LUMFIGU-483151 format. One record per residue (C-alpha): x, y, z. Coordinates in pm, whole numbers, plus 50000, padded with zeros to 5 digits. Layout:
<r><u>X</u><v>Y</v><w>Z</w></r>
...
% end
This chain:
<r><u>75084</u><v>83723</v><w>86548</w></r>
<r><u>75305</u><v>83861</v><w>86820</w></r>
<r><u>75599</u><v>83763</v><w>86644</w></r>
<r><u>75492</u><v>83954</v><w>86312</w></r>
<r><u>75441</u><v>84299</v><w>86530</w></r>
<r><u>75788</u><v>84257</v><w>86705</w></r>
<r><u>75965</u><v>84180</v><w>86355</w></r>
<r><u>75841</u><v>84487</v><w>86240</w></r>
<r><u>75895</u><v>84680</v><w>86551</w></r>
<r><u>76253</u><v>84568</v><w>86468</w></r>
<r><u>76313</u><v>84658</v><w>86124</w></r>
<r><u>76179</u><v>85014</v><w>86154</w></r>
<r><u>76458</u><v>85041</v><w>86428</w></r>
<r><u>76729</u><v>84896</v><w>86233</w></r>
<r><u>76591</u><v>85181</v><w>85935</w></r>
<r><u>76650</u><v>85435</v><w>86185</w></r>
<r><u>76969</u><v>85330</v><w>86278</w></r>
<r><u>77058</u><v>85324</v><w>85892</w></r>
<r><u>76914</u><v>85664</v><w>85825</w></r>
<r><u>77172</u><v>85824</v><w>86135</w></r>
<r><u>77466</u><v>85657</v><w>86041</w></r>
<r><u>77466</u><v>85743</v><w>85699</w></r>
<r><u>77426</u><v>86097</v><w>85795</w></r>
<r><u>77702</u><v>86024</v><w>86010</w></r>
<r><u>77886</u><v>85947</v><w>85730</w></r>
<r><u>77820</u><v>86206</v><w>85545</w></r>
<r><u>77902</u><v>86456</v><w>85806</w></r>
<r><u>78261</u><v>86257</v><w>85875</w></r>
<r><u>78346</u><v>86267</v><w>85499</w></r>
<r><u>78286</u><v>86684</v><w>85436</w></r>
<r><u>78497</u><v>86690</v><w>85785</w></r>
<r><u>78799</u><v>86481</v><w>85658</w></r>
<r><u>78780</u><v>86643</v><w>85329</w></r>
<r><u>78809</u><v>86982</v><w>85507</w></r>
<r><u>79076</u><v>86854</v><w>85751</w></r>
<r><u>79295</u><v>86680</v><w>85515</w></r>
<r><u>79304</u><v>87011</v><w>85310</w></r>
<r><u>79403</u><v>87212</v><w>85600</w></r>
<r><u>79691</u><v>86902</v><w>85701</w></r>
<r><u>79809</u><v>86926</v><w>85302</w></r>
<r><u>79782</u><v>87295</v><w>85311</w></r>
<r><u>80057</u><v>87305</v><w>85578</w></r>
<r><u>80324</u><v>87086</v><w>85450</w></r>
<r><u>80500</u><v>87295</v><w>85145</w></r>
<r><u>80545</u><v>87536</v><w>85451</w></r>
<r><u>80668</u><v>87276</v><w>85614</w></r>
<r><u>80921</u><v>87155</v><w>85380</w></r>
<r><u>81003</u><v>87497</v><w>85308</w></r>
<r><u>81091</u><v>87543</v><w>85663</w></r>
<r><u>81290</u><v>87230</v><w>85686</w></r>
<r><u>81504</u><v>87374</v><w>85419</w></r>
<r><u>81606</u><v>87720</v><w>85553</w></r>
<r><u>81675</u><v>87542</v><w>85873</w></r>
<r><u>81946</u><v>87302</v><w>85717</w></r>
<r><u>82046</u><v>87588</v><w>85484</w></r>
<r><u>82102</u><v>87843</v><w>85803</w></r>
<r><u>82289</u><v>87544</v><w>85978</w></r>
<r><u>82513</u><v>87509</v><w>85713</w></r>
<r><u>82655</u><v>87881</v><w>85725</w></r>
<r><u>82610</u><v>87829</v><w>86162</w></r>
<r><u>82899</u><v>87653</v><w>86164</w></r>
<r><u>82924</u><v>87513</v><w>86526</w></r>
<r><u>82596</u><v>87620</v><w>86636</w></r>
<r><u>82476</u><v>87411</v><w>86942</w></r>
<r><u>82133</u><v>87429</v><w>87108</w></r>
<r><u>81961</u><v>87225</v><w>87379</w></r>
<r><u>81667</u><v>87183</v><w>87112</w></r>
<r><u>81935</u><v>87017</v><w>86879</w></r>
<r><u>82165</u><v>86853</v><w>87126</w></r>
<r><u>81979</u><v>86798</v><w>87389</w></r>
<r><u>81966</u><v>86834</v><w>87782</w></r>
<r><u>82315</u><v>86923</v><w>87921</w></r>
<r><u>82232</u><v>86726</v><w>88222</w></r>
<r><u>81965</u><v>86434</v><w>88203</w></r>
<r><u>81709</u><v>86445</v><w>88504</w></r>
<r><u>81543</u><v>86092</v><w>88430</w></r>
<r><u>81222</u><v>86274</v><w>88342</w></r>
<r><u>81015</u><v>86298</v><w>88009</w></r>
<r><u>80659</u><v>86447</v><w>87867</w></r>
<r><u>80466</u><v>86288</v><w>87703</w></r>
<r><u>80112</u><v>86398</v><w>87522</w></r>
<r><u>79867</u><v>86164</v><w>87387</w></r>
<r><u>79650</u><v>86268</v><w>87163</w></r>
<r><u>79312</u><v>86151</v><w>87098</w></r>
<r><u>78949</u><v>86275</v><w>86974</w></r>
<r><u>78649</u><v>86408</v><w>87163</w></r>
<r><u>78406</u><v>86145</v><w>87022</w></r>
<r><u>78417</u><v>85807</v><w>86958</w></r>
<r><u>78215</u><v>85613</v><w>86670</w></r>
<r><u>78584</u><v>85598</v><w>86512</w></r>
<r><u>78652</u><v>85241</v><w>86491</w></r>
<r><u>78995</u><v>85184</v><w>86629</w></r>
<r><u>79108</u><v>85509</v><w>86596</w></r>
<r><u>79126</u><v>85605</v><w>87009</w></r>
<r><u>79187</u><v>85230</v><w>87095</w></r>
<r><u>79512</u><v>85180</v><w>86862</w></r>
<r><u>79677</u><v>85549</v><w>87010</w></r>
<r><u>79600</u><v>85458</v><w>87399</w></r>
<r><u>79718</u><v>85126</v><w>87381</w></r>
<r><u>80035</u><v>85255</v><w>87208</w></r>
<r><u>80084</u><v>85546</v><w>87450</w></r>
<r><u>80015</u><v>85328</v><w>87791</w></r>
<r><u>80268</u><v>85090</v><w>87661</w></r>
<r><u>80526</u><v>85320</v><w>87631</w></r>
<r><u>80457</u><v>85470</v><w>87926</w></r>
<r><u>80511</u><v>85139</v><w>88106</w></r>
<r><u>80830</u><v>85107</v><w>87892</w></r>
<r><u>80924</u><v>85445</v><w>88125</w></r>
<r><u>80822</u><v>85287</v><w>88398</w></r>
<r><u>81018</u><v>84980</v><w>88369</w></r>
<r><u>81351</u><v>85154</v><w>88294</w></r>
<r><u>81278</u><v>85392</v><w>88591</w></r>
<r><u>81195</u><v>85685</v><w>88390</w></r>
<r><u>81008</u><v>85936</v><w>88562</w></r>
<r><u>80732</u><v>86115</v><w>88355</w></r>
<r><u>80474</u><v>86388</v><w>88331</w></r>
<r><u>80105</u><v>86262</v><w>88089</w></r>
<r><u>79942</u><v>86519</v><w>87928</w></r>
<r><u>79652</u><v>86452</v><w>87702</w></r>
<r><u>79421</u><v>86606</v><w>87447</w></r>
<r><u>79060</u><v>86465</v><w>87377</w></r>
<r><u>78806</u><v>86360</v><w>87659</w></r>
<r><u>78828</u><v>85939</v><w>87546</w></r>
<r><u>79212</u><v>85993</v><w>87679</w></r>
<r><u>79078</u><v>86196</v><w>87961</w></r>
<r><u>78827</u><v>85853</v><w>88060</w></r>
<r><u>79049</u><v>85578</v><w>87965</w></r>
<r><u>79334</u><v>85649</v><w>88221</w></r>
<r><u>79077</u><v>85768</v><w>88482</w></r>
<r><u>79017</u><v>85437</v><w>88467</w></r>
<r><u>79343</u><v>85309</v><w>88467</w></r>
<r><u>79405</u><v>85520</v><w>88742</w></r>
<r><u>79686</u><v>85703</v><w>88599</w></r>
<r><u>79756</u><v>86100</v><w>88643</w></r>
<r><u>79715</u><v>86354</v><w>88431</w></r>
<r><u>79952</u><v>86676</v><w>88509</w></r>
<r><u>79787</u><v>86855</v><w>88235</w></r>
<r><u>79471</u><v>86847</v><w>87957</w></r>
<r><u>79446</u><v>87021</v><w>87645</w></r>
<r><u>79120</u><v>87075</v><w>87473</w></r>
<r><u>79153</u><v>87160</v><w>87097</w></r>
<r><u>78854</u><v>86998</v><w>86972</w></r>
<r><u>78887</u><v>86837</v><w>86565</w></r>
<r><u>78988</u><v>87179</v><w>86467</w></r>
<r><u>79293</u><v>87302</v><w>86637</w></r>
<r><u>79416</u><v>87682</v><w>86568</w></r>
<r><u>79759</u><v>87755</v><w>86495</w></r>
<r><u>79728</u><v>88036</v><w>86804</w></r>
<r><u>79641</u><v>87755</v><w>87060</w></r>
<r><u>79924</u><v>87438</v><w>86873</w></r>
<r><u>80169</u><v>87772</v><w>86930</w></r>
<r><u>80076</u><v>87834</v><w>87305</w></r>
<r><u>80107</u><v>87505</v><w>87376</w></r>
<r><u>80451</u><v>87422</v><w>87222</w></r>
<r><u>80617</u><v>87764</v><w>87321</w></r>
<r><u>80533</u><v>87597</v><w>87691</w></r>
<r><u>80678</u><v>87281</v><w>87606</w></r>
<r><u>80977</u><v>87498</v><w>87448</w></r>
<r><u>81037</u><v>87663</v><w>87761</w></r>
<r><u>80966</u><v>87357</v><w>87997</w></r>
<r><u>81269</u><v>87191</v><w>87830</w></r>
<r><u>81502</u><v>87428</v><w>87870</w></r>
<r><u>81453</u><v>87487</v><w>88205</w></r>
<r><u>81628</u><v>87180</v><w>88234</w></r>
<r><u>81264</u><v>87019</v><w>88320</w></r>
<r><u>81274</u><v>86724</v><w>88110</w></r>
<r><u>81515</u><v>86506</v><w>87895</w></r>
<r><u>81268</u><v>86443</v><w>87601</w></r>
<r><u>80918</u><v>86570</v><w>87492</w></r>
<r><u>80695</u><v>86283</v><w>87317</w></r>
<r><u>80356</u><v>86273</v><w>87102</w></r>
<r><u>80169</u><v>85980</v><w>87095</w></r>
<r><u>79917</u><v>85996</v><w>86818</w></r>
<r><u>79804</u><v>85906</v><w>86495</w></r>
<r><u>80011</u><v>85919</v><w>86178</w></r>
<r><u>79803</u><v>85949</v><w>85850</w></r>
<r><u>79975</u><v>85794</v><w>85595</w></r>
<r><u>79689</u><v>85738</v><w>85308</w></r>
<r><u>79252</u><v>85720</v><w>85304</w></r>
<r><u>79319</u><v>85324</v><w>85384</w></r>
<r><u>79623</u><v>85339</v><w>85604</w></r>
<r><u>79647</u><v>85536</v><w>85965</w></r>
<r><u>79899</u><v>85406</v><w>86213</w></r>
<r><u>79991</u><v>85511</v><w>86590</w></r>
<r><u>80311</u><v>85640</v><w>86633</w></r>
<r><u>80555</u><v>85781</v><w>86921</w></r>
<r><u>80710</u><v>86099</v><w>86729</w></r>
<r><u>80994</u><v>86288</v><w>86982</w></r>
<r><u>80964</u><v>86658</v><w>86956</w></r>
<r><u>81215</u><v>86748</v><w>87136</w></r>
<r><u>81532</u><v>86703</v><w>87155</w></r>
<r><u>81469</u><v>86768</v><w>86782</w></r>
<r><u>81574</u><v>86431</v><w>86562</w></r>
<r><u>81587</u><v>86605</v><w>86219</w></r>
<r><u>81837</u><v>86831</v><w>86308</w></r>
<r><u>82045</u><v>86915</v><w>85994</w></r>
<r><u>82425</u><v>86795</v><w>86034</w></r>
<r><u>82681</u><v>86752</v><w>85775</w></r>
<r><u>82681</u><v>86402</v><w>85737</w></r>
<r><u>82293</u><v>86425</v><w>85665</w></r>
<r><u>82277</u><v>86709</v><w>85441</w></r>
<r><u>82225</u><v>86648</v><w>85071</w></r>
<r><u>82502</u><v>86753</v><w>84820</w></r>
<r><u>82221</u><v>86967</v><w>84675</w></r>
<r><u>82174</u><v>87184</v><w>84976</w></r>
<r><u>82529</u><v>87238</v><w>84990</w></r>
<r><u>82508</u><v>87348</v><w>84641</w></r>
<r><u>82230</u><v>87607</v><w>84721</w></r>
<r><u>82340</u><v>87747</v><w>85049</w></r>
<r><u>82629</u><v>87911</v><w>84827</w></r>
<r><u>82386</u><v>88116</v><w>84670</w></r>
<r><u>82306</u><v>88293</v><w>84939</w></r>
<r><u>82419</u><v>88534</v><w>85229</w></r>
<r><u>82280</u><v>88534</v><w>85549</w></r>
<r><u>82180</u><v>88845</v><w>85728</w></r>
<r><u>82134</u><v>88842</v><w>86029</w></r>
<r><u>82364</u><v>88523</v><w>86100</w></r>
<r><u>82271</u><v>88183</v><w>86064</w></r>
<r><u>82309</u><v>88146</v><w>86446</w></r>
<r><u>82048</u><v>88443</v><w>86470</w></r>
<r><u>81812</u><v>88284</v><w>86203</w></r>
<r><u>81849</u><v>87943</v><w>86388</w></r>
<r><u>81725</u><v>88091</v><w>86714</w></r>
<r><u>81432</u><v>88196</v><w>86506</w></r>
<r><u>81377</u><v>87885</v><w>86304</w></r>
<r><u>81405</u><v>87632</v><w>86531</w></r>
<r><u>81113</u><v>87735</v><w>86776</w></r>
<r><u>80887</u><v>87802</v><w>86493</w></r>
<r><u>80962</u><v>87429</v><w>86328</w></r>
<r><u>80867</u><v>87290</v><w>86639</w></r>
<r><u>80533</u><v>87455</v><w>86654</w></r>
<r><u>80491</u><v>87337</v><w>86270</w></r>
<r><u>80580</u><v>87008</v><w>86402</w></r>
<r><u>80329</u><v>86997</v><w>86692</w></r>
<r><u>80091</u><v>87123</v><w>86476</w></r>
<r><u>80117</u><v>86889</v><w>86197</w></r>
<r><u>80086</u><v>86623</v><w>86451</w></r>
<r><u>79739</u><v>86746</v><w>86565</w></r>
<r><u>79598</u><v>86814</v><w>86188</w></r>
<r><u>79696</u><v>86449</v><w>86094</w></r>
<r><u>79499</u><v>86331</v><w>86404</w></r>
<r><u>79225</u><v>86530</v><w>86351</w></r>
<r><u>79229</u><v>86367</v><w>85973</w></r>
<r><u>79247</u><v>86003</v><w>86096</w></r>
<r><u>78964</u><v>86082</v><w>86282</w></r>
<r><u>78732</u><v>86146</v><w>86041</w></r>
<r><u>78846</u><v>85899</v><w>85786</w></r>
<r><u>78833</u><v>85641</v><w>86059</w></r>
<r><u>78479</u><v>85787</v><w>86147</w></r>
<r><u>78344</u><v>85758</v><w>85761</w></r>
<r><u>78493</u><v>85393</v><w>85758</w></r>
<r><u>78324</u><v>85310</v><w>86083</w></r>
<r><u>77979</u><v>85499</v><w>85971</w></r>
<r><u>78007</u><v>85348</v><w>85651</w></r>
<r><u>78039</u><v>84989</v><w>85752</w></r>
<r><u>77751</u><v>85061</v><w>85989</w></r>
<r><u>77515</u><v>85169</v><w>85729</w></r>
<r><u>77548</u><v>84867</v><w>85531</w></r>
<r><u>77520</u><v>84621</v><w>85806</w></r>
<r><u>77216</u><v>84762</v><w>85908</w></r>
<r><u>77068</u><v>84724</v><w>85546</w></r>
<r><u>77178</u><v>84361</v><w>85573</w></r>
<r><u>77011</u><v>84308</v><w>85893</w></r>
<r><u>76728</u><v>84470</v><w>85775</w></r>
<r><u>76681</u><v>84264</v><w>85464</w></r>
<r><u>76769</u><v>83972</v><w>85706</w></r>
<r><u>76458</u><v>84073</v><w>85921</w></r>
<r><u>76221</u><v>84073</v><w>85570</w></r>
<r><u>76309</u><v>83740</v><w>85490</w></r>
<r><u>76210</u><v>83666</v><w>85877</w></r>
<r><u>75881</u><v>83872</v><w>85847</w></r>
<r><u>75763</u><v>83744</v><w>85517</w></r>
<r><u>75805</u><v>83381</v><w>85618</w></r>
<r><u>75593</u><v>83447</v><w>85996</w></r>
<r><u>75337</u><v>83632</v><w>85767</w></r>
<r><u>75363</u><v>83320</v><w>85490</w></r>
<r><u>75310</u><v>83113</v><w>85796</w></r>
<r><u>75030</u><v>83296</v><w>85953</w></r>
<r><u>74836</u><v>83343</v><w>85604</w></r>
<r><u>74853</u><v>82877</v><w>85542</w></r>
<r><u>74757</u><v>82885</v><w>85938</w></r>
<r><u>74440</u><v>83091</v><w>85881</w></r>
<r><u>74385</u><v>82914</v><w>85526</w></r>
<r><u>74392</u><v>82557</v><w>85727</w></r>
<r><u>74155</u><v>82706</v><w>85981</w></r>
<r><u>73907</u><v>82806</v><w>85700</w></r>
<r><u>73936</u><v>82465</v><w>85551</w></r>
<r><u>73849</u><v>82299</v><w>85832</w></r>
<r><u>73629</u><v>82480</v><w>85942</w></r>
<r><u>73418</u><v>82474</v><w>85650</w></r>
<r><u>73472</u><v>82099</v><w>85653</w></r>
<r><u>73338</u><v>82104</v><w>85967</w></r>
<r><u>72962</u><v>82262</v><w>85863</w></r>
<r><u>72936</u><v>82026</v><w>85591</w></r>
% end
């Protein structure tokens, strides 16, 4: 009898867990849809901005900037920003990003390169505290980063980079490829790695450039467009991280719900067998008692 009561308690607990994980799955699905729409809506703007930079660069022959060409003098120091989530229950999302970041930081140590570590997300804070690694700055933007907040971070990075504090600034985050594939990546924010050049510029872009006269000059435009491009790239990294977090949480909660239902079915079978055994025992006792009275 005690065994049956214990199984019934476990069945009730599993049902409660299944309801919770199902609710979390539905919430994650709604957040994923909103985050994906936000990330996708910014891509045409980023592509158009990149095209404008390439056309302005075509008109600004001999243009040089540290944002593109790199620092004049190497200082042997990098800034690394690791983007994670504030909450868990999102599968391997945080683990993959943090391992990628830690491996890269160890590579810098092995090469004798100093670094400043900055993070976004409570999970990153806990992880690097456990690793006993110093974090120079923490950014708490949540899972809905605003352009204003990201722009302020990017502006600070540009200033510190232009002041010669770092040779490079890199982002470690989750890159959203599709709903079935997300992968951690190390992206170089500064100096810009996709800077336009005569070798990489397409013939179509060169042909279209002849249709434009720039006022102000291409060099003046680039002075304004390059920082804007960097801000957009950083915002895109935060947006893709948010999308990846929600899709991986949705998948994790769906799997948890299915496992809970499967385990619940197993417990029901155990309950039925235990109940059947109890009934058989009771019938045997009744028959034996009746036979003893005869």
